[in-house]
C-alpha positions, 0 to 999 in steps of 0.5 A: 443247124441246130446244135442239140445239147444233151444234158444229163438227167438230174435227181432232185436231192431235196427229198433225200435230205428229208428222208435221211433226216426222218430216218435219223429221228426215227433211230434216235427215238427208238434206240434204247440207251443202256443204264450205267451201273454203279453205286448210289453213294453220297460223297463226303466233303473233305472234312465236315465243319466242326470235326477234326479230321486229323484225329487218330482212331483207336486201332480196335475201332477200324475194321480193315477189309482188303480186296486183292487182285485175285478177288480174295477178301481179307478182314483183319488179315483173315481170308473170308468168303464174301457171304461171311462179310455181313456177319463180321461187319455187324459183329464189329459195329454192334460190339459195345466194347467200352459199354457206353452203347445202350442199344448195342447187342454185341458181346463187348469183345475187347478186340472189336469196336467201342461204339458204332459211332466210333467204328470205321470200316476201311476198304482197300482194293487192288487196282486189278480187282474185279468191279463186280466183286467190289460191288458185291463187297459194297452190297454186303457192307450196306446190308450189314448197316441196313439190318442193324438200323432195322433192328434199332428201328424195331427196338426203339420205335417199334416200327418197320423201316417203311413206317418211320418218319424223317426224324426217326430215320435221322436218329437211326442213321446217327445211331449207326452212321455209315463210316466207310473209308476207301483211302489207305489208313495209316 
C-alpha cells in the first residue's frame, strides 16, 4: 500500500526579497531629506599666531549684547528691540572715538568704540533663549557689518560689493573686521 504524504505547498521567497530590495531603493531615492538650518560662520582658532589673546580690551571698545531667557535683547544694559540692533551696532563700530579712523563716519562719541579694528561685539545668551531669536540677532549683526563694508566699498573703490575683486574684499574685511565674542567677557 502506498503511503501518500501530503506536503504543504511552498512559496518561492526569492522573488519577495527582490521586491523588498527594490522598494527599499525606491524609497531611498524618492525621499527628500530636509536641510539643516544654521549659521554659516568660520570658527576662530584658539589664538591666532602673532596675537596676544590675554590682552585687555578697553571697556568702551566692547559692545555687550545680552539675550535673556525671555528673548529680550539688552545692549549695554538698555532694553531694545531686535529691529534697532543693526543701527546700534553700526553706530558703535563706525564711531571713530579716538580720531584715528580716516574712513569712519561716526560722531566720535567718547562712550563708543575707538576704531572698527578695536571694536568687539560681545553676545551672551541664556541657555533657554529661543534659537530663532538668536538667529535673528546674528542676522542683524551680519547686516550691520555688511552695510558698513558696502559703504566703504563705494567710498574707497567706487564699486558695488559684487564688482569687487579678491584683494579689495580683503581690504574691506580688514577695515571692518567681524569680531564677535560669544564667550563671557570679564
